[in-house]
C-alpha positions, 0 to 999 in steps of 0.5 A: 696306579700305585704299584705294590711290589711286595705283598703276602696275600696268601697269608692266613690273616687273609683267609676269611676275605682274601678274594674280596680284598684282592678284587678291591685293589684295582678299583681303589688304584692299586695295580699291579701287585707282586705276591711274594713267596717265603717258603716252598708252600707259600710259593705254591699258594703265591702262584695260585693266587697269581693264576687267579688274578690278572693283575697279580704277579708272583715272586718265588723263593724261600725266606732265610727263616724257612730254609729247613724246607729246602733240599735238592729236591725242593730247590729243583721244584723251585727252579722249575717255578721260575719258568711260570708265566706269572713269575717275575722275580726270585724271592723273598731270599736273604739273610736274617740273623735277628731270630737265628743266632747259631753259626751253623744256621747262619752258614746254612742261610748264606748257602741257600741265599747264594744258591737262590741268587745263582738261580736268579742269575741263571734265569735272568730274573731280579731278586727280592732280598730280605736282610735283618741284622745281617748287613755285612754278610748281605753286602759281601755276598751281593758284591761277590755275585755282582762281580760274577755278573749278577746284572739284574739285581732287584730290590732290598725289601723293607730297607732297614740299614744306613743311607750310606749302605743304601748308596752301595746297594744302589751302585750295584743296581739295587732298588730300595723297598720302602713301606709302612715303616717310613711313617713311624716316629722312630724311623729316622734312619729310613727317613734319612735314606729316603731323603738321600737316595734318588726317587728313581731307585725307590719302590713302594711295598707293604709286606702286608699283612705286616707293618701297617703304616701310621695311622693304622699301625698294629692293624692288619696291613693291606695294599690299600694303606700304601697312600700313606706311604706315598704321602710320607715319601712326597713330604720327605722329598718335597714333591707331589704324591702324583710324582711319587706314584708315577716314578715308583711305578716306572721303577717297578716296571723296569726292575721287574721287566714288565715294560 
């Protein structure tokens, strides 16, 4: 089975057929699925979906672009959700300087990133990290926390930086999330990263409903398109699709403590 490590089935783009899409996934070889929170509200809907479907697990967290919803009260609520029986990770958390250029906003992102990383360490949960146009600060913060004992790191989701930086993340124990972007013609940096890093550090993901792989680019993405990602990784690594599926499934089970 293909292990989907990053989906957003609570997104409004699945409003009309969410339950049908989810019910179809195990029948089509996609299982388990991690649905990932990105705000306080979407963490609530993520947990609701996980409660309804045995094969769906939840990541609870607040995306850097949604930190306006975080304060001490909502952070305390978020901390409580780490105890939920279906919660397997803290995420999606991190830094995003692509949209937010203001120094004060970026400072707030770093503050809540650290707080959520510390929460994950306290609860002994892996993290799902979003990082866009914030390579240096992301690396600095993670190295700082690594030295302080963040020992079950998690995944750098939707990886977009250099192969050299990927090796630095891997040294700290992180996995690299690879999705539909690897099939794009302009994804040379990600292709090089996949070439250079070990299969034992790659996770499969979609970030659906976003970033559908070729030949479905531009459409609503879903986990059913993951075979295209598998095929591309297999071609890059010179191995079979079956090996890609087996190794990435094993990787996901390890990092998310589902063994």
